[in-house]
PyMOL Python script that loads the backbone (N, CA, C, O; Angstrom):
from pymol import cmd

cmd.read_pdbstr("""\
ATOM      1  N   MET A   1     115.612  92.058 116.906  1.00  0.00           N
ATOM      2  CA  MET A   1     115.281  92.101 115.478  1.00  0.00           C
ATOM      3  C   MET A   1     114.547  93.476 115.566  1.00  0.00           C
ATOM      4  O   MET A   1     114.885  94.314 114.730  1.00  0.00           O
ATOM      5  N   ALA A   2     113.588  93.812 116.470  1.00  0.00           N
ATOM      6  CA  ALA A   2     112.854  94.972 116.295  1.00  0.00           C
ATOM      7  C   ALA A   2     113.730  96.351 116.486  1.00  0.00           C
ATOM      8  O   ALA A   2     113.555  97.101 117.446  1.00  0.00           O
ATOM      9  N   LYS A   3     114.648  96.577 115.498  1.00  0.00           N
ATOM     10  CA  LYS A   3     115.380  97.791 115.599  1.00  0.00           C
ATOM     11  C   LYS A   3     115.468  98.276 114.131  1.00  0.00           C
ATOM     12  O   LYS A   3     115.586  97.527 113.162  1.00  0.00           O
ATOM     13  N   CYS A   4     115.387  99.804 114.088  1.00  0.00           N
ATOM     14  CA  CYS A   4     115.678 100.094 112.731  1.00  0.00           C
ATOM     15  C   CYS A   4     117.006 100.429 112.521  1.00  0.00           C
ATOM     16  O   CYS A   4     117.672 101.158 113.256  1.00  0.00           O
ATOM     17  N   ASP A   5     117.419  99.829 111.401  1.00  0.00           N
ATOM     18  CA  ASP A   5     118.843 100.070 110.838  1.00  0.00           C
ATOM     19  C   ASP A   5     119.373 101.674 110.541  1.00  0.00           C
ATOM     20  O   ASP A   5     120.532 102.087 110.599  1.00  0.00           O
ATOM     21  N   PHE A   6     118.217 102.382 110.227  1.00  0.00           N
ATOM     22  CA  PHE A   6     118.562 103.820 109.939  1.00  0.00           C
ATOM     23  C   PHE A   6     118.460 104.869 111.206  1.00  0.00           C
ATOM     24  O   PHE A   6     119.341 105.720 111.334  1.00  0.00           O
ATOM     25  N   CYS A   7     117.569 104.806 111.968  1.00  0.00           N
ATOM     26  CA  CYS A   7     117.369 105.775 113.088  1.00  0.00           C
ATOM     27  C   CYS A   7     117.587 105.139 114.255  1.00  0.00           C
ATOM     28  O   CYS A   7     117.468 105.903 115.213  1.00  0.00           O
ATOM     29  N   GLY A   8     117.931 103.751 114.611  1.00  0.00           N
ATOM     30  CA  GLY A   8     118.057 103.203 115.808  1.00  0.00           C
ATOM     31  C   GLY A   8     116.820 102.885 116.747  1.00  0.00           C
ATOM     32  O   GLY A   8     116.939 102.390 117.868  1.00  0.00           O
ATOM     33  N   LYS A   9     115.626 103.228 116.155  1.00  0.00           N
ATOM     34  CA  LYS A   9     114.367 103.156 117.001  1.00  0.00           C
ATOM     35  C   LYS A   9     114.349 101.452 117.427  1.00  0.00           C
ATOM     36  O   LYS A   9     114.632 100.513 116.683  1.00  0.00           O
ATOM     37  N   GLU A  10     113.982 101.406 118.666  1.00  0.00           N
ATOM     38  CA  GLU A  10     114.041  99.994 119.111  1.00  0.00           C
ATOM     39  C   GLU A  10     112.710 100.010 120.308  1.00  0.00           C
ATOM     40  O   GLU A  10     111.884 100.879 120.586  1.00  0.00           O
ATOM     41  N   VAL A  11     112.922  98.778 120.781  1.00  0.00           N
ATOM     42  CA  VAL A  11     111.614  98.344 121.797  1.00  0.00           C
ATOM     43  C   VAL A  11     111.955  99.402 123.230  1.00  0.00           C
ATOM     44  O   VAL A  11     113.036  99.574 123.795  1.00  0.00           O
ATOM     45  N   LYS A  12     110.789  99.921 123.501  1.00  0.00           N
ATOM     46  CA  LYS A  12     110.594 100.785 124.783  1.00  0.00           C
ATOM     47  C   LYS A  12     109.937 100.024 125.897  1.00  0.00           C
ATOM     48  O   LYS A  12     109.104  99.178 125.571  1.00  0.00           O
ATOM     49  N   PHE A  13     110.185 100.202 127.099  1.00  0.00           N
ATOM     50  CA  PHE A  13     109.554  99.516 128.311  1.00  0.00           C
ATOM     51  C   PHE A  13     108.870 100.345 129.026  1.00  0.00           C
ATOM     52  O   PHE A  13     109.302 101.497 128.995  1.00  0.00           O
ATOM     53  N   GLY A  14     107.867 100.147 129.720  1.00  0.00           N
ATOM     54  CA  GLY A  14     106.932 101.048 130.496  1.00  0.00           C
ATOM     55  C   GLY A  14     106.078 100.106 131.404  1.00  0.00           C
ATOM     56  O   GLY A  14     106.251  98.891 131.487  1.00  0.00           O
ATOM     57  N   ILE A  15     105.109 100.846 132.088  1.00  0.00           N
ATOM     58  CA  ILE A  15     104.194 100.227 132.965  1.00  0.00           C
ATOM     59  C   ILE A  15     102.914 100.648 132.625  1.00  0.00           C
ATOM     60  O   ILE A  15     102.594 101.836 132.592  1.00  0.00           O
ATOM     61  N   LYS A  16     101.903  99.393 132.280  1.00  0.00           N
ATOM     62  CA  LYS A  16     100.612  99.871 132.157  1.00  0.00           C
ATOM     63  C   LYS A  16      99.678  99.753 133.412  1.00  0.00           C
ATOM     64  O   LYS A  16      99.619  98.853 134.250  1.00  0.00           O
ATOM     65  N   VAL A  17      98.911 101.009 133.291  1.00  0.00           N
ATOM     66  CA  VAL A  17      98.280 101.097 134.505  1.00  0.00           C
ATOM     67  C   VAL A  17      96.633 101.010 134.314  1.00  0.00           C
ATOM     68  O   VAL A  17      96.020 101.741 133.536  1.00  0.00           O
ATOM     69  N   SER A  18      96.122 100.167 135.010  1.00  0.00           N
ATOM     70  CA  SER A  18      94.639  99.805 134.917  1.00  0.00           C
ATOM     71  C   SER A  18      93.777 100.902 135.454  1.00  0.00           C
ATOM     72  O   SER A  18      94.310 101.787 136.123  1.00  0.00           O
ATOM     73  N   HIS A  19      92.420 100.924 135.208  1.00  0.00           N
ATOM     74  CA  HIS A  19      91.408 101.898 135.711  1.00  0.00           C
ATOM     75  C   HIS A  19      91.670 101.712 137.406  1.00  0.00           C
ATOM     76  O   HIS A  19      91.536 102.783 137.998  1.00  0.00           O
ATOM     77  N   SER A  20      92.000 100.611 138.239  1.00  0.00           N
ATOM     78  CA  SER A  20      92.001 100.485 139.469  1.00  0.00           C
ATOM     79  C   SER A  20      93.496 100.600 139.807  1.00  0.00           C
ATOM     80  O   SER A  20      94.044 100.179 140.826  1.00  0.00           O
ATOM     81  N   HIS A  21      94.078 101.270 138.728  1.00  0.00           N
ATOM     82  CA  HIS A  21      95.670 101.617 139.059  1.00  0.00           C
ATOM     83  C   HIS A  21      96.530 100.430 139.479  1.00  0.00           C
ATOM     84  O   HIS A  21      97.613 100.673 140.011  1.00  0.00           O
ATOM     85  N   ARG A  22      96.141  99.146 139.285  1.00  0.00           N
ATOM     86  CA  ARG A  22      97.086  98.219 139.093  1.00  0.00           C
ATOM     87  C   ARG A  22      98.286  97.979 138.114  1.00  0.00           C
ATOM     88  O   ARG A  22      97.983  97.769 136.940  1.00  0.00           O
ATOM     89  N   ARG A  23      99.477  97.984 138.421  1.00  0.00           N
ATOM     90  CA  ARG A  23     100.447  98.338 137.421  1.00  0.00           C
ATOM     91  C   ARG A  23     101.160  97.080 136.831  1.00  0.00           C
ATOM     92  O   ARG A  23     101.561  96.332 137.723  1.00  0.00           O
ATOM     93  N   SER A  24     101.368  96.740 135.826  1.00  0.00           N
ATOM     94  CA  SER A  24     101.958  95.816 135.221  1.00  0.00           C
ATOM     95  C   SER A  24     103.088  96.154 133.863  1.00  0.00           C
ATOM     96  O   SER A  24     102.936  97.119 133.115  1.00  0.00           O
ATOM     97  N   ASN A  25     104.055  95.295 133.758  1.00  0.00           N
ATOM     98  CA  ASN A  25     105.199  95.801 132.669  1.00  0.00           C
ATOM     99  C   ASN A  25     104.392  95.683 131.295  1.00  0.00           C
ATOM    100  O   ASN A  25     103.407  94.973 131.094  1.00  0.00           O
ATOM    101  N   ARG A  26     105.030  96.539 130.393  1.00  0.00           N
ATOM    102  CA  ARG A  26     104.445  96.349 129.075  1.00  0.00           C
ATOM    103  C   ARG A  26     105.518  96.834 128.189  1.00  0.00           C
ATOM    104  O   ARG A  26     106.486  97.451 128.634  1.00  0.00           O
ATOM    105  N   THR A  27     105.351  96.551 126.884  1.00  0.00           N
ATOM    106  CA  THR A  27     106.563  97.093 125.780  1.00  0.00           C
ATOM    107  C   THR A  27     105.906  97.977 124.676  1.00  0.00           C
ATOM    108  O   THR A  27     104.712  97.837 124.409  1.00  0.00           O
ATOM    109  N   TRP A  28     106.588  98.767 124.123  1.00  0.00           N
ATOM    110  CA  TRP A  28     106.137  99.431 122.872  1.00  0.00           C
ATOM    111  C   TRP A  28     107.017  98.947 121.775  1.00  0.00           C
ATOM    112  O   TRP A  28     108.227  99.168 121.824  1.00  0.00           O
ATOM    113  N   LYS A  29     106.523  98.357 120.875  1.00  0.00           N
ATOM    114  CA  LYS A  29     107.519  97.675 119.607  1.00  0.00           C
ATOM    115  C   LYS A  29     107.338  98.950 118.434  1.00  0.00           C
ATOM    116  O   LYS A  29     106.225  99.380 118.133  1.00  0.00           O
ATOM    117  N   PRO A  30     108.347  99.363 117.957  1.00  0.00           N
ATOM    118  CA  PRO A  30     108.473 100.009 116.758  1.00  0.00           C
ATOM    119  C   PRO A  30     107.603  98.991 115.699  1.00  0.00           C
ATOM    120  O   PRO A  30     107.306  97.801 115.798  1.00  0.00           O
ATOM    121  N   ASN A  31     107.304 100.117 114.524  1.00  0.00           N
ATOM    122  CA  ASN A  31     106.605  99.163 113.239  1.00  0.00           C
ATOM    123  C   ASN A  31     107.723  99.142 112.289  1.00  0.00           C
ATOM    124  O   ASN A  31     107.997 100.062 111.518  1.00  0.00           O
ATOM    125  N   VAL A  32     108.461  97.829 112.416  1.00  0.00           N
ATOM    126  CA  VAL A  32     109.642  97.728 111.644  1.00  0.00           C
ATOM    127  C   VAL A  32     109.383  96.528 110.612  1.00  0.00           C
ATOM    128  O   VAL A  32     108.976  95.396 110.874  1.00  0.00           O
ATOM    129  N   LYS A  33     109.728  97.078 109.368  1.00  0.00           N
ATOM    130  CA  LYS A  33     109.492  96.230 108.124  1.00  0.00           C
ATOM    131  C   LYS A  33     110.999  95.742 107.663  1.00  0.00           C
ATOM    132  O   LYS A  33     112.007  96.433 107.811  1.00  0.00           O
ATOM    133  N   ARG A  34     110.974  94.675 107.187  1.00  0.00           N
ATOM    134  CA  ARG A  34     112.272  94.192 106.327  1.00  0.00           C
ATOM    135  C   ARG A  34     111.977  94.498 105.001  1.00  0.00           C
ATOM    136  O   ARG A  34     110.927  94.062 104.529  1.00  0.00           O
ATOM    137  N   VAL A  35     112.793  95.234 104.261  1.00  0.00           N
ATOM    138  CA  VAL A  35     112.904  95.875 103.060  1.00  0.00           C
ATOM    139  C   VAL A  35     114.017  95.861 102.263  1.00  0.00           C
ATOM    140  O   VAL A  35     115.126  96.022 102.772  1.00  0.00           O
ATOM    141  N   LYS A  36     113.860  95.662 100.891  1.00  0.00           N
ATOM    142  CA  LYS A  36     115.169  95.631 100.156  1.00  0.00           C
ATOM    143  C   LYS A  36     115.537  97.114  99.694  1.00  0.00           C
ATOM    144  O   LYS A  36     114.794  97.747  98.945  1.00  0.00           O
ATOM    145  N   ALA A  37     116.772  97.639 100.208  1.00  0.00           N
ATOM    146  CA  ALA A  37     117.217  98.736  99.997  1.00  0.00           C
ATOM    147  C   ALA A  37     118.582  99.174  99.650  1.00  0.00           C
ATOM    148  O   ALA A  37     119.526  98.521 100.096  1.00  0.00           O
ATOM    149  N   VAL A  38     118.801 100.231  98.886  1.00  0.00           N
ATOM    150  CA  VAL A  38     120.251 100.426  98.394  1.00  0.00           C
ATOM    151  C   VAL A  38     121.162 100.899  99.537  1.00  0.00           C
ATOM    152  O   VAL A  38     120.884 101.999 100.015  1.00  0.00           O
ATOM    153  N   VAL A  39     122.184 100.244 100.034  1.00  0.00           N
ATOM    154  CA  VAL A  39     122.957 100.728 101.036  1.00  0.00           C
ATOM    155  C   VAL A  39     124.646 100.545 100.100  1.00  0.00           C
ATOM    156  O   VAL A  39     125.083  99.599  99.446  1.00  0.00           O
ATOM    157  N   ASN A  40     125.183 101.767 100.389  1.00  0.00           N
ATOM    158  CA  ASN A  40     126.501 102.030  99.740  1.00  0.00           C
ATOM    159  C   ASN A  40     126.555 101.461  98.406  1.00  0.00           C
ATOM    160  O   ASN A  40     127.544 100.898  97.935  1.00  0.00           O
ATOM    161  N   GLY A  41     125.343 101.650  97.770  1.00  0.00           N
ATOM    162  CA  GLY A  41     125.402 101.457  96.273  1.00  0.00           C
ATOM    163  C   GLY A  41     125.108 100.036  95.905  1.00  0.00           C
ATOM    164  O   GLY A  41     125.147  99.689  94.725  1.00  0.00           O
ATOM    165  N   THR A  42     124.760  99.045  97.044  1.00  0.00           N
ATOM    166  CA  THR A  42     124.371  97.872  96.705  1.00  0.00           C
ATOM    167  C   THR A  42     122.981  97.510  97.273  1.00  0.00           C
ATOM    168  O   THR A  42     122.667  97.898  98.398  1.00  0.00           O
ATOM    169  N   PRO A  43     122.170  96.794  96.537  1.00  0.00           N
ATOM    170  CA  PRO A  43     120.808  96.318  97.174  1.00  0.00           C
ATOM    171  C   PRO A  43     121.006  95.175  98.236  1.00  0.00           C
ATOM    172  O   PRO A  43     121.695  94.160  98.138  1.00  0.00           O
ATOM    173  N   CYS A  44     120.258  95.586  99.227  1.00  0.00           N
ATOM    174  CA  CYS A  44     120.562  94.527 100.422  1.00  0.00           C
ATOM    175  C   CYS A  44     119.323  94.596 101.200  1.00  0.00           C
ATOM    176  O   CYS A  44     118.752  95.685 101.243  1.00  0.00           O
ATOM    177  N   ARG A  45     118.774  93.494 101.883  1.00  0.00           N
ATOM    178  CA  ARG A  45     118.027  93.488 103.058  1.00  0.00           C
ATOM    179  C   ARG A  45     118.155  94.213 104.338  1.00  0.00           C
ATOM    180  O   ARG A  45     119.151  93.992 105.027  1.00  0.00           O
ATOM    181  N   VAL A  46     117.276  95.039 104.728  1.00  0.00           N
ATOM    182  CA  VAL A  46     117.653  95.779 106.084  1.00  0.00           C
ATOM    183  C   VAL A  46     116.248  95.889 106.868  1.00  0.00           C
ATOM    184  O   VAL A  46     115.200  95.855 106.223  1.00  0.00           O
ATOM    185  N   HIS A  47     116.246  96.008 108.129  1.00  0.00           N
ATOM    186  CA  HIS A  47     115.229  96.617 108.870  1.00  0.00           C
ATOM    187  C   HIS A  47     114.846  98.069 109.235  1.00  0.00           C
ATOM    188  O   HIS A  47     115.432  98.745 110.081  1.00  0.00           O
ATOM    189  N   ALA A  48     113.787  98.467 108.491  1.00  0.00           N
ATOM    190  CA  ALA A  48     113.653  99.757 108.620  1.00  0.00           C
ATOM    191  C   ALA A  48     112.274 100.271 109.137  1.00  0.00           C
ATOM    192  O   ALA A  48     111.274  99.699 108.704  1.00  0.00           O
ATOM    193  N   CYS A  49     112.128 101.275 110.003  1.00  0.00           N
ATOM    194  CA  CYS A  49     110.804 101.499 110.606  1.00  0.00           C
ATOM    195  C   CYS A  49     110.129 102.363 109.657  1.00  0.00           C
ATOM    196  O   CYS A  49     110.891 103.050 108.977  1.00  0.00           O
ATOM    197  N   THR A  50     108.806 102.509 109.430  1.00  0.00           N
ATOM    198  CA  THR A  50     107.713 102.945 108.394  1.00  0.00           C
ATOM    199  C   THR A  50     108.175 104.462 108.591  1.00  0.00           C
ATOM    200  O   THR A  50     108.154 105.167 107.582  1.00  0.00           O
ATOM    201  N   ARG A  51     108.504 104.908 109.545  1.00  0.00           N
ATOM    202  CA  ARG A  51     108.796 106.434 109.599  1.00  0.00           C
ATOM    203  C   ARG A  51     109.974 106.927 108.870  1.00  0.00           C
ATOM    204  O   ARG A  51     109.990 108.052 108.372  1.00  0.00           O
ATOM    205  N   CYS A  52     110.961 106.104 108.799  1.00  0.00           N
ATOM    206  CA  CYS A  52     112.106 106.265 107.547  1.00  0.00           C
ATOM    207  C   CYS A  52     111.777 105.893 106.490  1.00  0.00           C
ATOM    208  O   CYS A  52     112.331 106.446 105.540  1.00  0.00           O
ATOM    209  N   ILE A  53     110.821 104.887 106.214  1.00  0.00           N
ATOM    210  CA  ILE A  53     110.714 104.464 104.746  1.00  0.00           C
ATOM    211  C   ILE A  53     109.833 105.674 104.033  1.00  0.00           C
ATOM    212  O   ILE A  53     110.027 105.977 102.856  1.00  0.00           O
ATOM    213  N   ARG A  54     108.788 106.373 104.908  1.00  0.00           N
ATOM    214  CA  ARG A  54     107.803 107.248 104.451  1.00  0.00           C
ATOM    215  C   ARG A  54     108.544 108.600 104.508  1.00  0.00           C
ATOM    216  O   ARG A  54     108.096 109.407 103.693  1.00  0.00           O
ATOM    217  N   SER A  55     109.520 109.031 105.231  1.00  0.00           N
ATOM    218  CA  SER A  55     110.161 110.258 105.104  1.00  0.00           C
ATOM    219  C   SER A  55     111.250 110.221 104.140  1.00  0.00           C
ATOM    220  O   SER A  55     111.753 111.320 103.906  1.00  0.00           O
ATOM    221  N   GLY A  56     111.795 109.095 103.449  1.00  0.00           N
ATOM    222  CA  GLY A  56     112.761 109.124 102.513  1.00  0.00           C
ATOM    223  C   GLY A  56     114.142 108.898 102.839  1.00  0.00           C
ATOM    224  O   GLY A  56     115.098 109.011 102.072  1.00  0.00           O
ATOM    225  N   LYS A  57     114.156 108.565 104.057  1.00  0.00           N
ATOM    226  CA  LYS A  57     115.664 108.155 104.591  1.00  0.00           C
ATOM    227  C   LYS A  57     116.278 106.629 103.887  1.00  0.00           C
ATOM    228  O   LYS A  57     117.455 106.274 103.835  1.00  0.00           O
ATOM    229  N   VAL A  58     115.083 105.907 103.392  1.00  0.00           N
ATOM    230  CA  VAL A  58     115.392 104.756 102.844  1.00  0.00           C
ATOM    231  C   VAL A  58     115.205 104.941 101.241  1.00  0.00           C
ATOM    232  O   VAL A  58     114.205 105.387 100.678  1.00  0.00           O
ATOM    233  N   THR A  59     116.474 104.465 100.614  1.00  0.00           N
ATOM    234  CA  THR A  59     116.181 104.189  99.146  1.00  0.00           C
ATOM    235  C   THR A  59     115.855 102.850  98.752  1.00  0.00           C
ATOM    236  O   THR A  59     116.645 101.939  98.999  1.00  0.00           O
ATOM    237  N   ARG A  60     114.625 102.615  98.085  1.00  0.00           N
ATOM    238  CA  ARG A  60     114.259 101.203  97.909  1.00  0.00           C
ATOM    239  C   ARG A  60     114.941 100.674  96.705  1.00  0.00           C
ATOM    240  O   ARG A  60     115.007 101.401  95.714  1.00  0.00           O
ATOM    241  N   ALA A  61     115.414  99.584  96.684  1.00  0.00           N
ATOM    242  CA  ALA A  61     115.614  98.793  95.555  1.00  0.00           C
ATOM    243  C   ALA A  61     114.695  98.063  94.869  1.00  0.00           C
ATOM    244  O   ALA A  61     113.914  97.334  95.480  1.00  0.00           O
ATOM    245  N   VAL A  62     114.677  98.171  93.520  1.00  0.00           N
ATOM    246  CA  VAL A  62     113.330  97.423  92.570  1.00  0.00           C
ATOM    247  C   VAL A  62     113.908  96.263  92.200  1.00  0.00           C
ATOM    248  O   VAL A  62     113.283  95.452  91.516  1.00  0.00           O
TER     249      VAL A  62
END
""", "prot")
cmd.dss("prot")
cmd.show_as("cartoon", "prot")
cmd.util.cbc("prot")
cmd.orient("prot")
């Protein structure tokens, strides 16, 4: 679910390193919103990250 339909941004995995250098797995999740947008001339609900919404890649349907 956490994937942008426009740019393909999705969950990234990495390692959290504490002050004592103990390592554990962690994730970075994109800020994805479910918005009503115009796709191919018809309004439908899509998942879009806030960067795509802000930059104008997503045409919002009213």
